[in-house]
C-alpha positions as CSV (number, residue, x, y, z in Angstrom):
1,M,126.9,36.2,103.1
2,D,129.2,37.6,105.9
3,K,131.4,34.6,106.0
4,S,131.7,34.6,101.9
5,S,132.3,38.2,102.2
6,G,135.5,37.6,105.1
7,K,136.5,34.9,103.2
8,S,136.6,36.8,100.0
9,S,138.2,39.8,101.7
10,G,140.6,38.0,103.4
11,K,142.2,36.5,100.3
12,S,141.9,39.6,98.7
13,S,144.0,41.3,101.4
14,G,146.8,38.7,101.9
15,K,146.9,38.0,98.4
16,S,147.3,42.4,97.6
17,I,149.6,41.8,101.2
18,N,152.0,39.1,99.4
19,K,152.0,41.4,96.0
20,S,153.1,44.4,97.3
21,S,155.8,43.5,100.0
22,G,156.4,40.9,96.9
23,K,156.9,44.3,94.4
24,S,158.4,46.2,96.7
25,S,161.1,43.6,98.4
26,G,162.2,43.0,94.8
27,K,162.2,46.7,93.7
28,S,164.8,47.3,97.4
29,S,166.9,44.8,96.2
30,G,166.5,45.3,93.1
31,K,167.5,49.1,93.4
32,S,170.4,47.5,96.7
33,S,172.4,45.5,93.8
34,G,171.9,48.2,91.2
35,K,173.3,51.1,93.5
36,S,176.4,48.9,94.8
37,S,177.2,47.8,91.2
38,D,176.8,51.9,90.0
39,L,179.1,52.7,93.1
40,F,181.5,49.7,91.5
41,S,181.4,51.2,87.7
42,Q,181.7,54.7,89.2
43,I,185.0,54.0,91.2
44,N,186.7,51.8,88.8
45,N,186.0,54.3,86.2
46,K,187.4,57.4,88.2
47,S,190.7,54.9,89.5
48,N,191.1,54.0,85.5
49,N,191.6,58.0,84.7
50,I,193.3,58.8,87.4
51,Y,196.1,55.9,86.6
52,E,195.2,56.8,82.6
53,S,196.5,60.5,83.8
54,G,199.8,62.1,82.6
55,T,200.3,63.7,86.3
56,F,200.0,60.8,87.3
57,V,202.9,58.8,85.4
58,F,204.8,61.6,86.1
59,F,204.2,61.4,89.5
60,V,205.1,57.6,89.5
61,I,208.2,59.1,87.6
62,I,209.3,60.8,90.0
63,I,208.9,58.4,93.6
64,T,210.6,55.5,91.0
65,T,213.2,57.5,91.1
66,I,213.3,58.6,94.8
67,V,213.9,54.7,95.3
68,L,215.9,53.9,92.7
69,I,218.6,56.7,93.9
70,I,217.9,54.7,97.3
71,N,218.3,51.2,96.6
72,L,221.7,52.2,94.7
73,N,222.9,54.3,97.7
74,A,221.7,51.3,99.7
75,I,223.8,48.2,97.4
76,M,226.8,50.9,97.7
77,W,226.6,50.8,101.5
78,I,226.0,46.7,101.0
79,Q,229.1,46.9,99.3
80,K,231.5,48.7,101.1
81,L,230.8,46.2,104.2
82,E,232.4,43.1,102.0
83,K,235.2,45.5,100.5
84,I,236.3,46.3,104.7
85,N,235.4,43.4,105.9
86,C,233.3,44.4,108.4
87,A,232.8,41.5,110.8
88,C,229.8,42.9,112.3
89,S,228.0,43.2,109.9
90,E,228.1,39.5,108.7
91,H,224.7,38.0,108.9
92,W,222.4,36.3,106.1
93,M,220.3,39.2,106.7
94,R,222.6,41.0,105.2
95,K,223.3,38.7,101.8
96,Y,219.1,38.8,101.9
97,I,219.3,42.3,101.2
98,E,222.4,42.3,98.5
99,Y,220.4,39.7,96.4
100,Y,216.9,41.5,96.5
101,L,219.0,45.3,95.6
102,Y,220.2,43.1,92.5
103,A,217.1,42.1,91.3
104,I,214.9,45.4,92.4
105,I,217.3,47.5,90.5
106,P,217.2,46.7,87.1
107,I,213.0,46.5,87.3
108,Q,213.0,49.9,88.4
109,F,215.6,51.2,85.9
110,I,213.0,49.4,83.4
111,N,209.7,51.0,84.6
112,I,211.3,54.1,84.7
113,F,211.9,54.0,81.1
114,I,208.3,52.2,80.2
115,Y,205.9,54.9,81.9
116,L,208.8,57.5,80.4
117,Y,207.5,55.7,76.9
118,L,203.8,56.0,78.4
119,Y,204.0,59.8,79.4
120,S,206.3,61.1,76.4
121,T,203.9,58.9,73.4
122,N,200.4,59.7,75.5
123,N,199.8,55.7,75.7
124,M,198.7,55.5,79.0
125,K,196.5,51.9,77.8
126,L,199.3,49.6,77.6
127,F,199.2,47.9,80.6
128,N,195.7,47.0,79.7
129,S,196.5,45.7,76.6
130,N,197.0,42.2,75.9
131,N,200.8,42.1,75.7
132,T,202.3,38.7,76.4
133,A,205.7,40.1,77.4
134,L,204.9,43.1,79.2
135,N,201.9,40.3,80.9
136,M,205.0,38.0,81.7
137,Y,207.5,41.0,83.5
138,L,204.5,42.6,85.7
139,S,204.1,38.9,86.8
140,F,208.0,38.4,87.5
141,V,207.7,41.9,89.3
142,K,204.5,40.9,91.6
143,F,206.8,37.3,92.0
144,V,210.2,40.1,93.4
145,G,207.9,42.2,95.4
146,F,206.6,39.5,97.5
147,F,210.3,39.7,98.1
148,G,210.3,43.3,98.8
149,A,207.5,42.7,101.6
150,I,209.8,40.3,103.6
151,N,213.1,42.6,103.1
152,I,211.6,45.5,104.8
153,F,211.4,43.5,107.8
154,I,215.0,42.3,107.3
155,V,216.1,45.6,106.6
156,I,214.5,47.0,110.0
157,I,215.9,44.1,112.3
158,F,219.7,43.9,110.3
159,I,219.9,47.8,110.9
160,N,218.2,47.6,114.7
161,K,220.9,44.7,115.4
162,L,224.1,46.4,113.9
163,K,222.6,49.7,116.1
164,E,222.6,47.4,119.1
165,I,226.0,45.8,119.2
166,N,227.4,49.0,118.3
167,C,228.9,47.8,114.7
168,Y,231.1,51.2,114.0
169,C,232.3,49.7,110.7
170,S,229.2,49.5,109.2
171,E,227.7,53.3,110.3
172,D,227.0,55.5,107.2
173,I,224.2,58.0,106.0
174,K,223.6,55.8,103.4
175,R,222.8,53.1,105.7
176,D,220.6,55.8,107.7
177,V,218.3,56.7,104.7
178,Y,217.7,53.0,104.2
179,Y,216.5,52.1,107.3
180,I,214.1,55.5,107.6
181,Y,212.6,54.5,104.0
182,N,212.2,50.9,104.9
183,I,210.7,52.0,108.0
184,V,208.6,54.8,105.8
185,Q,207.4,51.7,103.5
186,L,206.3,49.8,106.4
187,S,204.0,52.7,107.6
188,I,202.3,53.0,104.3
189,I,201.9,49.1,103.9
190,S,200.3,49.2,108.0
191,M,198.2,52.3,107.0
192,Y,197.0,51.1,103.8
193,L,196.2,46.9,105.3
194,F,194.3,49.0,108.0
195,F,191.9,52.0,105.9
196,A,191.3,48.6,103.5
197,I,189.8,46.1,106.2
198,L,188.3,49.3,107.7
199,G,186.3,50.4,104.7
200,T,185.9,46.5,103.7
201,G,183.9,46.1,107.6
202,L,182.1,49.1,106.3
203,F,181.2,48.6,103.2
204,I,179.5,44.5,104.9
205,Y,177.6,46.4,107.6
206,N,176.0,49.5,104.9
207,Y,175.2,46.3,102.6
208,K,173.8,44.0,105.3
209,N,172.0,47.1,106.7
């Protein structure tokens, strides 16, 4: 009687423990995965609402216009160096900056017109549409943006060299503004990458625990 009762109680307790642990682990994993998916959906919804707001589009128009003015002044500075035959500024980096500006300035004009259209018509979901021409244009913008990232480093290095060799014929307020602008861009990108890596690390740590 004692053996049979011991076996039956052991089996029943073992089964109950396994079932309860299985249920609890299943529920906890289901809840954690459900919470993470809900969190991602909430973040996506909030980001979409921000990007589709008229205030955000107006802000983008202002920023793009300011950047366009800076780039227009930069290309005027480069053209001035060519006209006065500034020998100490002759370098492949000057040509790279010039060609990049010739590519990015028309893109910024187009972007301003697109965002003005979005703002005036209140049609903020244009970029979510399956417009082939628009998608091709956005792909081209991303392609140029890759060279833009390289341009930031080239501008900083190039203007630093002009300062080091005391290239007087290159001195201009336009040069200084363009230099500061690229320093700010590099700082923003560095901060973005830092917080992105930090956020990813914290998310992985919290997810594992």
